[in-house]
C-alpha positions in Angstrom: 23.4 -13.1 29.1 27.1 -12.7 28.4 29.0 -12.2 25.2 32.7 -12.1 24.4 34.0 -8.8 23.1 36.7 -8.5 20.5 39.4 -8.4 23.2 38.1 -11.6 24.7 36.6 -9.8 27.8 33.2 -11.0 29.1 30.7 -8.2 28.8 27.1 -8.3 29.9 24.6 -7.4 27.1 22.2 -4.6 27.9 18.5 -5.5 27.7 17.1 -2.6 25.7 13.4 -1.9 25.2 13.0 -0.1 21.9 10.5 2.8 21.8 8.6 2.8 18.6 10.1 6.0 17.5 13.5 4.3 17.3 12.2 1.8 14.7 10.4 4.5 12.8 13.5 6.7 12.7 15.7 3.7 11.6 13.3 3.3 8.6 12.4 6.8 7.7 14.2 9.4 9.8 16.4 12.2 8.6 20.0 11.3 8.1 21.3 12.1 11.6 18.3 10.5 13.3 18.5 7.4 11.2 22.2 7.0 12.0 21.5 7.2 15.7 18.6 4.7 15.5 20.6 2.3 13.3 23.6 2.5 15.7 21.4 1.3 18.5 19.9 -1.5 16.3 23.4 -2.5 15.1 24.9 -2.6 18.7 26.0 -6.2 19.3 26.0 -5.5 23.1 22.2 -5.2 23.3 19.4 -7.7 23.6 16.2 -6.1 22.3 12.9 -6.2 24.2 9.6 -5.2 22.8 5.9 -5.5 23.3 2.7 -5.6 21.4 2.3 -1.9 22.1 5.3 -1.2 19.9 3.8 -3.4 17.2 0.6 -1.3 17.4 2.6 1.8 16.8 4.8 0.6 13.9 2.8 -2.0 11.8 -0.7 -0.7 11.1 0.1 2.4 9.0 2.5 0.6 6.6 0.0 -2.3 6.5 -2.8 0.0 5.5 -0.7 1.7 2.8 0.7 -1.6 1.5 4.3 -0.8 2.4 5.5 -4.4 2.4 9.2 -3.5 2.6 8.7 -1.3 5.6 6.6 -4.0 7.3 9.4 -6.6 6.6 11.9 -4.2 8.2 9.9 -3.8 11.3 9.0 -7.5 11.6 12.7 -8.4 11.2 13.6 -6.3 14.2 10.6 -7.2 16.3 11.1 -10.9 15.4 14.5 -11.0 17.1 13.3 -9.1 20.2 12.0 -10.7 23.3 8.3 -9.9 23.6 6.9 -8.8 26.9 3.4 -10.1 27.3 0.6 -7.7 28.0 -0.9 -8.5 31.4 -3.3 -6.9 33.9 -0.4 -6.2 36.3 1.6 -4.5 33.5 -1.4 -2.2 32.8 -1.9 -1.5 36.5 1.7 -0.5 36.7 1.4 1.7 33.7 -1.6 3.4 35.2 0.3 4.1 38.4 3.3 5.4 36.5 1.1 7.6 34.3 -0.6 9.1 37.3 2.6 9.8 39.1 4.6 11.3 36.2 1.9 12.7 33.9 2.9 10.2 31.2 1.1 9.7 27.9 -0.8 6.4 27.9 1.5 4.5 25.5 4.6 6.0 27.1 3.4 4.6 30.4 2.8 1.2 28.9 6.2 1.1 27.3 7.9 2.2 30.6 6.0 -0.5 32.6 7.0 -3.2 30.1 10.6 -1.9 30.2 10.6 -1.9 34.0 9.6 -5.5 34.1 12.1 -6.7 31.5 14.9 -4.3 30.5 17.9 -2.4 31.7 17.0 0.6 29.7 14.4 2.1 27.3 15.9 3.9 24.3 13.8 6.7 22.8 14.0 9.8 20.6 11.8 11.7 23.1 13.5 14.8 24.4 14.9 14.9 27.9 12.3 17.4 28.9 9.5 14.9 28.4 7.9 13.1 31.3 9.1 9.8 29.9 12.7 10.9 30.4 12.1 12.6 33.8 10.6 9.6 35.6 13.0 7.6 37.8 11.8 4.0 37.7 13.3 3.1 34.4 16.6 4.1 32.9 15.8 6.1 29.7 18.4 6.8 27.0 17.3 9.8 24.9 19.1 10.0 21.6 
């Protein structure tokens, strides 16, 4: 997809898979972390990609505690993101990546979804974490 920048130049939008911690930080992070997360969410040069795995990480707790404003915030972001369907091949890929890089299960699922559909995965995980050290998916660690 293309967009026209302020100077009239054509610029490709980055397909960005949002790790759940970006959404959580945008809602409830400390000042600096919230600013970083919101800068990603407000970037007009990104197309957001997500999966049901992200939904499982960000919606149940606020739902259980009746935090309707937080749910509305999360659903507004998730509602404009392209959803990557869970499939047996995606899970097989996540298993292979987890075994190769010692990834946490949900991190492997996020990376597999991002590999199928995004230019990058944006996370708050530290650069020393296996998610950031693997080489199949470009990871931006804020």
